[in-house]
C-alpha positions in Angstrom: -5.2 -8.6 10.1 -7.4 -5.5 10.6 -4.4 -3.6 11.4 -2.7 -4.7 8.4 -5.8 -3.8 6.2 -6.4 -0.2 7.6 -2.4 0.3 7.0 -2.6 -0.8 3.4 -6.0 1.0 2.9 -4.6 4.4 3.9 -0.8 3.8 2.2 -2.7 3.1 -1.0 -5.1 5.8 -0.3 -2.5 8.4 0.3 -0.4 7.1 -2.5 -3.4 7.9 -4.9 -3.7 11.3 -3.7 -0.6 12.2 -5.4 -2.0 11.0 -8.5 -5.9 12.5 -8.2 -7.5 15.3 -6.6 -9.1 15.5 -3.2 -12.8 15.1 -4.7 -12.0 11.4 -6.0 -10.2 10.4 -2.6 -13.6 12.1 -0.8 -15.7 9.9 -3.1 -13.7 6.7 -2.3 -14.1 7.5 1.6 -17.6 8.3 1.4 -18.3 4.8 -0.9 -16.1 2.7 1.3 -19.2 1.5 4.0 -21.6 0.6 0.9 -18.6 -1.1 -0.9 -17.7 -3.0 2.0 -21.3 -4.2 2.8 -21.7 -5.4 -0.8 -18.4 -7.3 -0.7 -19.6 -9.1 2.6 -22.8 -10.0 1.0 -21.3 -11.4 -2.0 -18.3 -13.4 -0.8 -19.8 -14.5 2.5 -23.5 -13.9 2.4 -24.1 -11.4 5.2 -27.5 -10.2 5.4 -28.0 -6.5 4.7 -30.6 -5.4 7.1 -32.8 -2.5 7.4 -30.4 -1.2 10.5 -27.6 -1.4 7.9 -29.2 0.3 5.0 -30.4 3.2 7.1 -27.9 4.8 9.2 -29.7 7.8 10.2 -30.9 6.6 13.7 -27.3 5.5 14.3 -25.7 8.9 13.3 -28.5 11.1 15.3 -26.7 11.0 18.6 -23.5 12.7 16.7 -25.7 15.4 15.4 -27.2 16.3 18.6 -23.6 16.3 20.4 -22.5 18.4 17.6 
């Protein structure tokens, strides 16, 4: 299921790029994690914990390596 979801998402995103600009595609990609968390909260009741609301500590190692 995840393979088809990723494939379908990318196919739809790249098809949409033919009809819109790069800024709109960037906004879609930037808001995907938030949208996914909200849909998971609404559909299956998954908790949005403090750790999920604030990803800065998880992103810190990537900034150090760069």
